[in-house]
VEXMIFI-30583 format. One record per residue: residue in one letter; x, y, z of N, C-alpha, C in turn. Coordinates in steps of 0.1 Angstrom, whole numbers, plus 5000, padded with zeros to 4 digits. Example, Ala and Ser with C-alpha at 12.3 -4.5 7.8 and 13.67 -1.06 7.14 Angstrom:
A513249435078512349555078513249675078;S512849785071513749895071512950005079;
// end
This chain:
M583213837276583813707276582913607268;L581613607271580713517264580613547249;N580513677246580413717232581713677224;S582813677231584113637224584113497220;G583313407227583213267224581913237217;A581213327212579913307206579813207196;S580913187188580813087177581012947182;T581312927195581512787200580612747211;I579912847218579112817229577712767225;T577412647229576112587226575212577238;T575812577250575012557262575312667272;L574312727278574512837288573512807300;S574112777311573312747323573712847334;M572712907340572912997351572012967363;K572612927374571912887386572312977397;L571313057402571613167411570913157425;L571713187435571113197449571213337454;A572013417448572313557453571413657446;D571213767453570413877447571213967439;F570813997427571514097419570414197414;P570714327412569714417407569214377393;Q568014407391567414377377568214447366;D568714567369569514637359570714557354;T571314477363572414397360572014297349;W570914227352570414127343569914187329;K569414307330568914377318570114397309;R571214447314572414477306573014347301;F573014247309573614117305572814057294;L571514037296570713957286570514037273;N570614167274570414247261571714277254;S572914227260574214257253574814127249;V574314007253574913877250574213827238;T575013777227574413717216575313597213;L574713477214575413347212574713277200;F575413287189574813247176574513097175;Q575213017183575112867182574312817195;L573812897203573112857215572012767213;S572012637218570912547216570312507229;D571012517241570512477254570612597264;F569512647268569612767277568812737290;E569412757301568812737314569112857324;I568112907330568313007340567412977352;I568012957364567212917376567613017387;F566513077393566613167404566013097416;E566813047425566312977437566513077449;L565413087457565413167470565813317467;V565413357455565713497452564413577452;L564413697459563213777460562713827447;P561413837445560913887432561514017427;L561914097436562514227432563714217424;Y564514097426565814077420565713977409;R564513927405564513837394564613897381;V565013817371565013867357563613907353;S563514027347562214067342561713997330;F560413987328559913917316560413987303;A560414117303560914187291562314147287;D563114127297564514087294564613947290;V563813857296563713717291563213717277;H562213787274561613797260562713837250;S563413947254564413997245565513897242;F566013827253567013727251566513607242;L565313557245564813447237564613487222;G564113607220563913657207565113677199;N566313697206567513717199568313577197;H567713467202568313337201567413237196;P567013247183566013147177566613007176;S567912997178568612867177568312777189;I567712827200567512747212566612637210;E567012517214566212397212565712337226;V566512367236566112317250566112437259;L565012457267564812567275564312527289;H565012577299564612557313564612687321;L563412727326563312857333562712827347;Y563212887357562712877370563013007378;G561913057384562113177393562313307386;V561913317373562013447366560613517367;D560613637363559413727364558213657357;I557013667364555813607359554713717358;P554513777347553313867345552113787341;W550913817345549813747341548613837337;P547813817327547913697318549013707308;P549413597301550513607291550213697280;P551113797276550913887265550913807252;L550313857242550413797229551813817222;L552213717215553413727208553213757193;T553513877189553313917175554313847166;I555513827172556513747164556913627173;P556513507170556813387178558313377180;V558713327192560113297195560313147195;L561613117194562112977195561412877185;P561512907173560912817162561512677162;R562712657168563412527168563212457181;L562412507190562312447203561912307203;K562612217210562312077211561912037225;S562412107235562112077249562012197258;I561012207267560812317276560312267289;I560812327300560212307313560312437320;A559112487324559012617329557712637337;H557512747343556212797349555212787339;P553912757342552812747332552712877324;F553012997330553013117322553813107309;Y555113067311556013057299555612947289;V555012837294554512737286553412787277;V552412857283551312907276551813017266;W552713107270553113217262553913157249;I554813067251555513017240554712927231;L553812847237553012757228552012847220;N551412947226550513037219551213097207;G552513137209553313197198553513097187;L553912977190554112877180552812837173;L551712837180550412797174549912907165;S550313037167549913147159550713157146;D551813087145552713097133552312997123;E551713027112551212937102552412867095;K553612937095554712887088555612797097;A555312797110556112717119555912567117;S557012497118556912347118557312297131;P556312277140556712257154557512127156;T558712147163559512037166559412007181;L558612077188558512057203557811927206;T558511837213557911707217558011687232;D558811767239559011747253558611867261;I557411867268556911977274556811957289;G557412047297557412037312556712157318;I555812127327555112237334555512227349;S556112337354556612337368555912437377;S555612397389555212497399556512547405;E556412647414557512707420557312737435;Y558412727442558312757456558012907458;Q557012937466556713077469556513097484;S557313187490557313197504556213287509;T555613367500554513467504553113417501;A553013317492551613277488551713137482;A550513067483550412927478550412937462;F551012837456551012827442549612797437;D549212857426547912837420548012727410;Y547512607413547612497404546612507393;A545612597393544712617382545512667370;L546712717372547612757361548112637353;F548212527360548612397352547512367342;D546312387345545212357335545312457323;D545612577325545812677314546812627305;A548012577310549012527301548612397295;L547912307302547512177296546512197284;E545712307285544812337274545612367261;R546712427263547512457251548212337246;V548612247255549312127251548312037243;A547012037247546011947241545811987227;V546012107223545712147209547012167201;F548212137207549412147200549512037190;P550012067177549911967166550811847167;T551811847176552711727177551911607182;A552111497174551311377177551711297189;K553011297193553411227204554311317213;I553711357225554311447234554711377247;K555911407252556311367265556011477275;L555111457284554711567293555211537307;T555911647312556411637326555711737335;L555211697346554611787356555511777368;R556011897372557011907383556411987394;F556411937406555811997418556912047427;A556912187429558012247437557512317449;S556112337450555612407461555512327473;T555412387485555312307498553912287503;D552912347495551512337499551012197495;Q551112097503550611967499549111957497;N548412037505546912037503546512087489;A547212187484546912237471547312137460;I548412067462548711967452547711857451;T547311797463546411697464545011737458;K544611857462543311907457543311917442;W544411957435544411957421544111827415;F544811727420544511587415543111547418;E542611567430541311527433540211597425;D540411717422539411797413539311727400;H540411687394540311617381539611487382;V540011407392539411277393537911287396;S537511387403536011397406535211417394;K535811467383535111487370534911367362;M535511257366535411127358534011077358;H533311087369531911037369530811137369;D531211257364530211367363530111407348;A529111367342528911397327528811537324;S528511617334528311767331529711837332;K530711767336532011827337533111757328;S534111837324535111777316536511817321;S537411717322538711737327539711747315;I540611847315541511857304542411737303;I542611667314543411537314542911437303;S541611427303541011327294541011367279;R541411497277541511547263543011557258;L543911507266545311517262545611397253;N545011387241545211267233546611257227;N547311367226548711367220549811337231;V549411317243550411287254550611137254;T551711087251552010937251552910897262;S553710997268554610967278554411067289;L554411017302554111107313555211097324;V555711207329556711207340556111297351;I556111237363555711317375557011337383;S557411467385558611497391558311587403;S559211577413559011667425560311707431;F560311827437561511857445561611767457;G562711757463563011657474562211687486;Y561711807488561011837501559411817499;V559011777487557611757485557211607488;C556411587498556011457502554511437499;Y554211327492552811297489552011237501;D550911297503550111247514549311127510;Q548611057519547910927515546710957506;M546111067508545011107499545411107484;L546611167482547111177468547411047463;I548110957471548410827467547110747463;E546010777470544810707467544210747454;V544310877450543610917438544510907425;L545810897427546810897416546510787406;P546210667409545910567399544810607389;D543710647395542510697387542910817378;W543710907384544111027376545010977364;L545910887367546810837356545910767345;G544910707349544110627340543210727331;M543210847334542410947326543110977313;F544410957312545110987300544810887290;P544210927278543710827269544810747261;N546010807259547010737251548410727257;V548510747270549810727276550210587277;T551410557272552010417273553210407282;A553710527287554810517296554610617307;I554910577319554710657331556010647340;E556410767344557610767353557410867364;F557910827376558010917388559410937390;A559911067388561311097389561611197400;D562811207404563311307414562411307426;Q562011187431561111177443561911167456;S561311207467561811187480561811037483;L562610997493562610847496561310807501;D560610897509559210857514558310837502;N558310927492557510907480557810777473;V559010747471559410627464558910507471;R559010507484558410397492556910377490;K556210487490554710477488554410437473;L555110487464554810457450555210317445;A556110257452556610127448555810017456;R554910047464554109947471553309867462;K553209737465552409647456551009687454;E550309747464548909787462548809897452;F549709997453549710107444550010067430;V551009987428551409937415550309867408;M549609777416548509697411547309797406;K547009897414546009987410546310067398;V547610107396548010167384547910077372;A548309947374548209847363546809837358;V545809827367544409817364543909937357;A544310057362543810177356544410217343;C545610177340546410217328546710087320;R545810037313545909917305547009917294;K547210037289548210057278549610067282;V549810077295551210097301551809967305;A553009937299553709817302554609827315;F555209937317556109957328555810087336;L555910077349555910197357557310217363;C557910337360559210367364559110447377;V559710407388559810477400561210487405;D561710607404563110637408564110547400;K563910537387564710457377564510307379;R563610267387563310127388562010097380;K562209997371561109957362560209847368;L558909877370558009777376557109727365;R557009597363556209547352554709547356;L553909617348552509627350551709507345;D552309447334551609327329551609217339;K552709207347552709107357551709137368;A551609267372550709307382549209287377;R549009307364547609277359547309127360;R548209047357548008897358547708857372;N548508917381548208887396546908927400;F546409047395545109097398544009007393;K544208957381543208867375543108737383;I544308687387544308557394543608587408;M543808697414543208727427541708747425;M541308807415539808827413539208697410;N539808607402539208477399539108397412;A540108407421540108327433539008377443;E538708507441537708567450536308557444;G536208507432534908497425534508627419;G535508717416535208847410535308847395;E535708957390535808977375536508867368;G535908807358536508707350536408567356;S535708547368535708417374534608327368;G533608387361532508307356531508277365;K531608317378530608287388529508377388;V528308337391527108417391526608427405;E526508547410526008567424524508537424;
// end
């Protein structure tokens, strides 16, 4: 049925909650060819690893569809470490959001192709819900290392948190912030010179604890060239914490190049917060007051 409409189908989205044998996916992904496909999404939620699409079949499908410009993968097979791509896939890719494995794998392939003219400007790195083990956020750093050397001058970076292990999420942020004042250590965050727009996204069940809220402003301030920050797809509890006056003011002070902070589609003016901070400091005899202790 899909092949019969191959000349007109540009978008294919598959969101699955049921278990199907891997052989079913193998036959499907290796027999479908959509010549005009530009937007491809496959999401496996609550599906056991035994029934997920294998990496080999994902590789085969992507290799047969170089026309894809937008890619979203969730819950597919994750072999590690990423194998080398002798023939890069997706030369027209403009946007991706996936597990760090696929981000590393695809970016490595594009970086290895001297003839490639990278059009990729929107890169999303997503954790995944795992019922048997905690998500390893060190994998985010592996993907960010590839983003840092990608030749695109202006990248929109999305970090999506889907795991339920709040301690692991908070620790990842804290580990990076701890390197700010340690000359012997270097955080990949401070080397993301090509990232100009940042989106922090979370599944609805992910709630930020107070420790994370405390370190977030300093972490955001580590990005050298970010001019736009957005918190998207957040729980109501997260939105309440992120929109607080104290948090917004801390972000305004830490991120001098950012004009607006977007929280759940609400735009908060940071220039106004910075002015209020300066007035407050002057009133207290702090920075900019001219007073000498």
